[in-house]
C-alpha positions as CSV (number, residue, x, y, z in Angstrom):
1,X,0.0,0.0,0.0
2,X,1.4,3.4,-1.1
3,X,2.2,6.1,1.5
4,X,0.4,9.3,1.3
5,X,2.7,12.4,0.6
6,X,2.5,15.1,3.3
7,X,0.7,18.3,2.4
8,X,3.8,20.5,2.9
9,X,5.8,18.4,0.4
10,X,3.0,18.8,-2.1
11,X,3.1,22.6,-1.7
12,X,6.9,22.6,-2.1
13,X,6.7,20.6,-5.3
14,X,4.1,22.9,-6.7
15,X,6.1,26.0,-5.8
16,X,9.2,24.5,-7.4
17,X,7.4,23.7,-10.5
18,X,6.0,27.2,-10.6
19,X,9.5,28.7,-10.3
20,X,10.9,26.5,-13.0
21,X,8.0,27.3,-15.4
22,X,8.9,30.4,-17.5
23,X,11.9,31.2,-15.2
24,X,13.4,33.8,-17.6
25,X,10.3,36.0,-17.4
26,X,10.1,35.6,-13.6
27,X,13.8,36.7,-13.3
28,X,13.2,39.7,-15.5
29,X,10.2,40.7,-13.4
30,X,12.3,40.5,-10.3
31,X,15.0,42.7,-11.8
32,X,12.4,45.3,-12.9
33,X,10.9,45.2,-9.4
34,X,14.3,45.9,-7.8
35,X,14.9,48.8,-10.2
36,X,11.5,50.3,-9.5
37,X,12.1,50.0,-5.8
38,X,15.5,51.7,-6.0
39,X,14.0,54.5,-8.1
40,X,11.3,55.1,-5.6
41,X,13.8,55.1,-2.7
42,X,16.0,57.7,-4.4
43,X,13.1,60.1,-5.0
44,X,12.0,60.0,-1.4
45,X,13.4,63.2,0.2
46,X,12.7,61.8,3.7
47,X,15.4,59.1,3.2
48,X,18.9,60.5,3.7
49,X,22.5,59.3,4.1
50,X,25.3,60.8,6.0
51,X,28.2,62.3,4.1
52,X,31.5,63.8,5.3
53,X,33.5,66.6,3.7
54,X,37.1,67.3,4.9
55,X,39.2,70.5,4.5
56,X,36.2,72.7,3.7
57,X,37.2,76.4,3.3
58,X,35.3,79.0,5.5
59,X,34.2,82.0,3.4
60,X,34.2,85.6,4.5
61,X,31.1,87.5,3.6
62,X,29.9,91.2,3.8
63,X,33.4,92.8,4.3
64,X,32.2,95.8,2.4
65,X,29.1,96.1,4.5
66,X,31.3,96.0,7.6
67,X,33.4,98.9,6.3
68,X,30.3,100.9,5.5
69,X,29.2,100.3,9.1
70,X,32.5,101.9,10.2
71,X,34.5,98.8,11.3
72,X,37.3,96.5,10.0
73,X,38.8,93.2,11.1
74,X,42.4,93.7,12.1
75,X,43.2,90.2,13.4
76,X,41.7,86.7,13.2
77,X,40.9,86.3,9.5
78,X,44.4,86.0,8.0
79,X,44.7,82.2,8.4
80,X,41.3,80.8,8.8
81,X,41.3,77.0,9.5
82,X,39.5,74.6,7.2
83,X,36.7,72.5,8.7
84,X,35.2,69.0,8.5
85,X,31.5,68.9,8.1
86,X,28.9,66.1,8.4
87,X,25.7,66.4,6.4
88,X,22.5,64.4,5.9
89,X,22.0,64.2,2.1
90,X,18.8,63.2,0.3
91,X,19.4,59.9,-1.5
92,X,18.7,61.4,-4.9
93,X,21.6,63.9,-4.6
94,X,24.1,61.9,-2.6
95,X,26.6,61.5,-5.4
96,X,26.3,65.1,-6.8
97,X,26.6,67.3,-3.7
98,X,29.8,69.2,-3.0
99,X,31.0,71.1,0.1
100,X,30.2,74.4,-1.7
101,X,26.5,73.5,-1.5
102,X,26.6,74.2,2.2
103,X,28.4,77.6,2.0
104,X,30.4,77.5,5.2
105,X,31.0,81.2,6.2
106,X,31.4,84.0,8.7
107,X,29.1,87.0,8.2
108,X,30.9,90.3,9.0
109,X,27.7,92.3,8.7
110,X,26.7,91.1,12.2
111,X,29.5,93.1,13.9
112,X,28.2,96.2,15.7
113,X,31.2,97.3,17.8
114,X,35.0,97.4,18.0
115,X,37.0,95.0,20.2
116,X,37.5,91.3,20.7
117,X,34.6,89.3,19.3
118,X,33.7,85.7,18.4
119,X,32.0,85.1,15.0
120,X,29.8,82.0,14.6
121,X,30.5,79.8,11.5
122,X,27.3,79.6,9.5
123,X,26.2,77.0,7.0
124,X,23.3,76.6,4.6
125,X,20.8,73.8,4.5
126,X,18.1,73.0,1.8
127,X,15.6,70.4,0.8
128,X,17.8,69.5,-2.3
129,X,21.1,69.1,-0.5
130,X,20.1,68.3,3.0
131,X,21.2,69.5,6.4
132,X,24.6,70.2,8.1
133,X,24.6,68.1,11.3
134,X,28.1,69.1,12.6
135,X,31.0,71.5,11.9
136,X,34.5,70.9,13.4
137,X,35.1,74.7,13.5
138,X,32.0,76.4,14.9
139,X,33.4,79.9,15.7
140,X,36.3,82.2,14.9
141,X,37.8,84.8,17.4
142,X,38.5,88.2,15.8
143,X,39.7,91.7,16.8
144,X,37.7,94.6,15.4
145,X,38.8,98.2,15.0
146,X,37.0,101.3,13.8
147,X,37.4,102.1,10.1
148,X,38.3,105.7,9.4
149,X,39.4,107.9,6.4
150,X,41.8,110.8,6.4
151,X,42.2,113.1,3.4
152,X,44.9,115.6,2.2
153,X,47.8,113.5,3.4
154,X,50.8,115.3,1.7
155,X,53.1,113.5,-0.6
156,X,56.8,114.2,-0.2
157,X,59.8,112.9,-2.2
158,X,62.7,111.0,-0.8
159,X,65.4,111.5,-3.5
160,X,68.4,109.2,-3.7
161,X,71.1,108.5,-6.2
162,X,72.9,110.9,-8.5
163,X,71.7,112.6,-11.7
164,X,73.4,111.5,-15.0
165,X,76.6,113.4,-15.6
166,X,76.2,116.6,-17.6
167,X,72.6,117.3,-16.6
168,X,70.7,119.5,-14.2
169,X,67.3,118.6,-12.9
170,X,64.5,121.1,-12.2
171,X,62.2,120.7,-9.2
172,X,60.4,117.4,-9.4
173,X,56.6,117.3,-9.4
174,X,54.5,114.6,-7.8
175,X,51.0,113.4,-8.9
176,X,48.9,113.4,-6.8
177,X,50.1,116.0,-4.4
178,X,47.8,114.7,-1.6
179,X,46.4,111.2,-1.0
180,X,43.4,109.8,1.0
181,X,44.2,107.1,3.5
182,X,41.6,104.7,4.9
183,X,41.9,101.7,7.3
184,X,42.0,100.8,11.0
185,X,41.8,103.8,13.3
186,X,44.8,102.6,15.3
187,X,47.0,102.9,12.2
188,X,45.5,105.6,10.1
189,X,45.4,108.2,12.9
190,X,49.2,108.0,13.0
191,X,49.9,108.8,9.4
192,X,51.4,112.2,8.8
193,X,52.8,112.0,5.3
194,X,53.2,109.8,2.2
195,X,56.8,109.5,1.1
196,X,57.6,108.5,-2.5
197,X,61.1,107.0,-3.0
198,X,62.7,108.5,-6.1
199,X,66.1,107.2,-7.5
200,X,67.7,110.0,-9.6
201,X,70.2,107.5,-11.1
202,X,67.4,105.8,-12.9
203,X,66.5,108.8,-15.0
204,X,67.4,108.6,-18.7
205,X,70.5,110.6,-19.7
206,X,68.7,113.0,-22.0
207,X,67.2,116.4,-21.8
208,X,63.4,116.7,-21.5
209,X,60.7,115.7,-19.1
210,X,60.4,112.1,-17.9
211,X,57.5,110.6,-15.8
212,X,58.2,107.7,-13.5
213,X,55.9,105.6,-11.4
214,X,57.7,105.1,-8.0
215,X,56.7,103.2,-4.8
216,X,55.6,105.1,-1.7
217,X,55.5,104.6,2.1
218,X,53.2,105.9,4.8
219,X,55.1,107.6,7.6
220,X,54.2,108.4,11.2
221,X,55.3,111.5,13.2
222,X,58.5,109.8,14.4
223,X,59.6,109.0,10.8
224,X,58.7,105.3,11.0
225,X,57.0,103.3,8.3
226,X,53.4,102.3,8.7
227,X,52.9,99.2,6.6
228,X,49.7,97.2,6.5
229,X,47.6,95.4,3.9
230,X,44.5,96.8,5.7
231,X,45.3,100.4,4.7
232,X,43.9,101.7,1.4
233,X,45.6,104.7,-0.3
234,X,43.4,106.5,-2.9
235,X,43.2,109.7,-5.0
236,X,39.9,110.8,-6.4
237,X,38.5,107.4,-5.4
238,X,41.2,105.5,-7.4
239,X,43.3,103.1,-5.5
240,X,47.1,103.9,-5.7
241,X,50.0,101.5,-5.9
242,X,52.5,104.1,-7.0
243,X,53.1,107.9,-7.2
244,X,53.9,109.6,-10.6
245,X,57.0,111.8,-10.5
246,X,57.7,114.3,-13.3
247,X,61.3,115.4,-13.7
248,X,62.8,117.7,-16.3
249,X,66.4,117.4,-17.2
250,X,68.4,120.2,-18.8
251,X,71.9,120.1,-20.4
252,X,74.5,121.5,-18.0
253,X,77.7,123.1,-19.2
254,X,80.8,124.7,-17.6
255,X,81.3,128.3,-18.7
256,X,84.3,130.5,-18.1
257,X,83.5,133.9,-16.4
258,X,84.1,136.9,-18.6
259,X,84.2,140.3,-16.8
260,X,84.3,142.5,-19.9
261,X,82.0,145.5,-19.7
262,X,81.6,145.0,-16.0
263,X,84.0,147.8,-14.9
264,X,83.0,151.5,-15.3
265,X,84.9,154.7,-14.5
266,X,88.6,155.6,-14.4
267,X,90.9,155.1,-11.4
268,X,92.5,158.1,-9.6
269,X,95.2,160.1,-11.4
270,X,98.4,158.1,-11.7
271,X,96.6,154.8,-11.1
272,X,95.5,152.0,-13.5
273,X,93.6,148.7,-13.4
274,X,96.2,145.9,-13.5
275,X,93.9,142.9,-13.5
276,X,90.3,141.9,-13.1
277,X,89.7,138.3,-11.7
278,X,86.7,136.3,-10.7
279,X,86.2,133.6,-8.1
280,X,85.0,131.1,-9.1
281,X,86.7,131.4,-12.5
282,X,83.9,129.3,-14.1
283,X,80.4,128.2,-13.3
284,X,78.1,125.4,-14.4
285,X,75.0,126.7,-16.2
286,X,71.9,124.9,-17.4
287,X,69.1,126.0,-19.7
288,X,67.7,125.6,-23.1
289,X,69.8,123.3,-25.2
290,X,69.9,125.7,-28.1
291,X,71.4,128.4,-25.9
292,X,73.7,126.4,-23.7
293,X,75.3,124.6,-26.7
294,X,76.3,127.9,-28.3
295,X,78.1,129.3,-25.2
296,X,81.6,128.8,-23.9
297,X,81.8,131.9,-21.7
298,X,79.5,133.6,-19.4
299,X,79.6,137.4,-19.8
300,X,78.8,138.7,-16.3
301,X,77.6,142.0,-17.6
302,X,74.7,140.2,-19.4
303,X,73.6,138.3,-16.3
304,X,73.7,140.9,-13.5
305,X,72.3,144.3,-12.7
306,X,75.5,145.4,-11.0
307,X,78.6,147.2,-12.2
308,X,81.8,148.0,-10.5
309,X,82.6,151.7,-10.5
310,X,86.3,152.4,-10.0
311,X,86.1,156.2,-10.5
312,X,89.0,157.9,-8.7
313,X,89.9,154.7,-6.8
314,X,93.5,154.2,-5.8
315,X,93.3,150.8,-4.1
316,X,92.3,147.2,-5.1
317,X,88.6,146.5,-4.5
318,X,86.5,143.3,-4.3
319,X,82.8,143.1,-5.0
320,X,80.2,140.2,-4.9
321,X,78.2,140.2,-8.1
322,X,74.8,138.5,-8.1
323,X,74.0,136.3,-11.1
324,X,70.5,136.7,-12.6
325,X,68.7,133.8,-14.2
326,X,66.9,134.3,-17.5
327,X,64.3,132.4,-19.5
328,X,67.1,130.8,-21.4
329,X,69.5,130.1,-18.6
330,X,67.8,129.2,-15.3
331,X,70.4,127.5,-13.3
332,X,73.9,128.5,-12.1
333,X,76.1,126.4,-9.8
334,X,76.9,129.6,-7.9
335,X,74.5,132.5,-6.9
336,X,77.3,135.1,-6.8
337,X,80.8,135.7,-8.3
338,X,83.4,137.6,-6.3
339,X,85.2,140.0,-8.6
340,X,88.5,141.6,-7.7
341,X,89.8,144.7,-9.4
342,X,93.5,145.2,-8.8
343,X,94.5,148.9,-8.9
344,X,98.0,150.2,-8.6
345,X,100.2,153.2,-9.6
346,X,101.3,153.5,-13.2
């Protein structure tokens, strides 16, 4: 007599037969079901995964607003540390989000007074990119100073070096003549002048006007430099990194002194003029090239209002003669020439 198969075995055999019947279609259906399930999971914003970003830069925002409010950071923002952040990211954006989506920052517009302060590190959260759950750097200590502006700070020249040989330089002109200085009160209130360093040896060896951009320094009342990247120097709202110096060179030439026509009158009876000499015997003169190049002597009578009257004199006399500059010759190496008239008996 045949044994009766248990019911559970019958069910198992039926299930096995069901799986083996059209197994390819059933496997495809399972694959499609898994894909559909995965797609639904990734579109569900309520499902998130934690993600970590390392070495995230902390941005500085609203620095201009802080200055408009009359303040400036003088310490604490030069070497901001990087941070590590943990975020809960929606499944659908897990592979596309970057640290920049969370905008790690310190907001300077929140500062309302000078002194030591602590700025909170802020971050951004959104439905698309998720929520920041922790930041390794949550605050930044800073020192705040008042931001002030001072105008009409004079520009002065610090001239070094020597002019090219054979040339005379007129008075150098600077542009601008005054500057505006803005920055931390503790620094700006000590500025008394702006000094432009001008090396004469760098001028081209030719007559004419040359313009040169030269570096400058801010100086306090004791003559010390005030150097800081926090100070802005402007002129007519334009930021300056140099001062323009205009310098005109003129050809300089050594001219022998000629005393002709300088002496008037006749010495006393029985006396005569033995010799007329000048000290110095020559001077350097500078002026228009066309005039200087044509001269070898300087006739004193043409460049002075003075004459030496020897009428009835019986002894040697000495006079200081002033040299007058003209439109053609406007520089002499000496302001006066000492002229000696030697008078003796015949």
